[in-house]
N, C-alpha and C positions, 0 to 999 in steps of 0.2 A: 835658142832654145837650150835648157838645161837637160842634162841626162837624169831619168827615174831614178829613184832611190834602190829600185830592183829590177830585176828582170824575170819574166817567167821560166821558172825551172833552174833558178840562180841557187845555186847550195847556200849562199847567204842570205835568202830571204827567209822568208817564215815558214811559207807551203814548203819548199824545197828541203829545207832544215827537217821538217817533219817528215818528210817521206825517204829523206834520206838514213834518219834514225830509226824508222820502222824498218827500211830495207837491213839496216845492220843488225837490228834485234831480230828479224826474219832469219839472216844469216847466221846468228848467235845459236838461236833454237834449233836450226837444221844442224849444226857439227855437234851440238851438244847431244840430239838425239841420234845422229852418225855414231859417236864416240859411246853413248849407253848400248847401242846395237852392237858395237865391236865387245865392248866388255860382257856383253849377255853371250855371246858366242863364245866368247874367250871361257867365261864359268861353265857354259855348256861344254866345251871340249874335255876341259880338266874334270867335269863329273863324269862323263863318258869314258874317258881314263882310267878313273879310279873306279868306275863300277866294273869295266873291265878285268884290271889286275887285282883287285882285292880278294876276292873269293877264291881264284885259285892259290893266290898267296896264303891265305888263313888255311884254307884245307890242306894244303903240303907241310905248313910248318905243324897243323896239327896231326897230321899223318906220322910227320917224323917224332914226333913227341911219343904218341901210341906206339909206334915201331921201336922205341927205345924202352920204355916203360914196361911193354907187355911181350916184347919178342916176337912181335908179328913181323911177316914176310914182306917181302916187295910188293907184292901184290895191291897192298894199302895205299902205297905211293901212287901206283897207275891210278888205282880207282878215286884217289882225292884228285888227282892232276883232271881225271876225265870230267868228272863230278863239277871241279872247280869252273874249269873252261865252261861247261854247259850252263852253268848258272851266271857265269859274267856274262856271257852271250843273250842270256836269256834278259837280265838285267838292263843291258843296254838297248836291246830291241824295245825295251819296255820304256826306257828311257826317250828313246829316238821316237817310237809312236806319240807319247803324250808331249812331245816339242812340236811335235807336226800337228798334232790336232791343235794346241795352243796357238800355233801360227795361224792355222786354218781361220780358227775364232776372231783372232786379231785383225785379219785379210777381211774377213767378212763384215765384222764391224766396222772396220774403215771403208768399206765399198758401200755400207747402208748409210754412212754419212753426209747429209748434203753438202756441196763444194760451197766452200766460202768464196768471197769476192777475189781476196789476194792469194788462194792456193793455186800451185800448181801441180799439175800431173806429173809427178816424176814418180815413176816405178823402178 
């Protein structure tokens, strides 16, 4: 007897090759989602840093200009630092709250989807 042209699960057979392509496609999509998540988090960290640093920096620079221009005392610099730090913290807190709410909405949307046949439960 002769050998069959292909065996079940053989990567060179029609069904095996299609399954392998589907698996590779799913792996590429998974990696792309992971990179998108990493870049999104990197952007969030950058935005958080700028939100914390920008208000105190601008207020201190403005206070120094006002102190030189109008010969005001050092109290203005102290007030600018306090107000700048408080406004930076307030902005950071708002940013974190908004991000947490967005994550909860995305998780709720993901949980409400019916599972597909090829999906795995990765958390």
